[in-house]
N, C-alpha and C positions, 0 to 999 in steps of 0.2 A: 234827364242824364246832362251832367256837363261837359264842356268841352274837354276839361283834363280828365274827367272819368272815362270819357270814350278812348283818349289818347294812351290811357292806362290799361284799357282792354286791348288797344291794338298793341301796345309795346307788349303785353303777355303773348298774343299769339306770333308776335315776330320772334320773340325769346322762344318759343314752343316749337314754332317752324325750323328755327336756324340751328336749335339744340339737334333735333331729329335729324336734319340735312348733315349738320355737322358731324354727328354720331356715325351715320351710315358712311359718309366721306373718310373719316378716320378709319372706319374698318377698311377701306378700300373699293368700296362699291358704290362711290359717288355718281349720281346723277347727270351731273353736269361735267365738261371737260375742265382738265386742271389748267389754273391761270398761271401767267409766266411768273416766274418766282421774283422778277424785279418789281412788281406792282405792289410789293411790300412796303416799300418806301412811301408810295402815295397811299395806301391804306391807312397808316399810320395816323397822319393829321387828321385824316375823314373820320377814324373810328374815336380821334380826340375828341373833334367838333360834337359829333353823335353822344359819346358820352357827354359833354358837357350841356348839351340840348337836353338830356335824360336827366342830370341832375338838378338843372333847373326847372324842369317839368315835375320831378319829384317833391322838391320843395315847394313849388306852387301849390302842388295838390295836397301838400302838407298843411298848408296853411288853409285850403279850400277844408279840409276835414275839420280842422281846430275849429273854424268859424262856425260851420254846422254844429259841431260838438258844444260849443258855447249856447248856440240859439236853443238848444234842447234842454242842456242842463239847467240854463236861468228860469225857466217858467216855475212859478211856485207852486203849481199844481203837481209836480212831479214827486213820487214817494223816493225814497234814498236807495232803494232798490233799482229803481227806474234811471235813476243818476248814475249809479254803478254801471249800470249796462250801457248806458251812452257812452261812459269812458270808457268801459272795455270794447266798446265797438268802434268806437274813435280809434283805438290804439290797434285793434286789428286792422281795420282800413288803412292804416300807415303803415303797416308792416307789409300789406299787399301792395301798396303803392312804392315803396322803397324796393320790394323785390322786383314788381314788373319793372320799373323804369331802369335798375340797374341790370336783370337779368337780358333786356334787350340788346345794347351795343355788347355786352360781355359774350353772348351767345352767338351774335354775328361775329364778332373777332375769333370765337372759336372756331366755327364754321369756314371762315377765311384763312384761319392758320392751316388748316387741312388742304383746303382748295388750291393754294398755291402749290406749285411745282416742289417737289420735297416730301411732300406730305407732311409738313409739321416738324420736319427735321431741323431745318433752320432756323438759328435765332430770333433773327429779323420777324420771322412769320410765328415763332413760337411767344414773342410778345406782344402780339395782336391784342389778344383777350385784356392783357394786364393794362394796355393802352386805353382802353376803352372803360376800364374801371378808374384810372387815374382821372379820365376825362370827368366821369360821372362823380367823383369824387370834388373834383375842383368845380364843378356846376353847384352843386350841392352846398358846400361851403361857401361859394360867393353869394346864392341867393341867401344864405341864411345871414351871413355878415351886411349884406344889404338890407335886410329885413330889419335887423338890430339895430342899424344905423338910422332907419328911418322912423323907430319908434320914439317919442317924446322922453 
């Protein structure tokens, strides 16, 4: 298992845990004490950076999946059905990676929005998940542009 694959699994479990705690907190039964509302200003840059890192990781994982796909597909002994399966499997892995790496910072932002004082009723708290998504998109786009510029 590659380090990026392990990171993807960790991201999935972070997303799942944050979604569960965020849901419980949004219902008013949070297991942790509320954080001061003023922390939202500090959480936005943290979530932006986390999103950028997640986007970069997703792009790197995409490249890894594609390298594995083409190693398999270029085998001259494969049948066309096996090639089709390799392509379908790679696309499924890409969707799974994109979901895991996007969901981790998104769900952390969702949880933090309700963990702050005011329970997510303040605009700066409500925008925390959006900040994480924007960071993920920025990281992914930067990685894709960098990869495109490296190719001959």
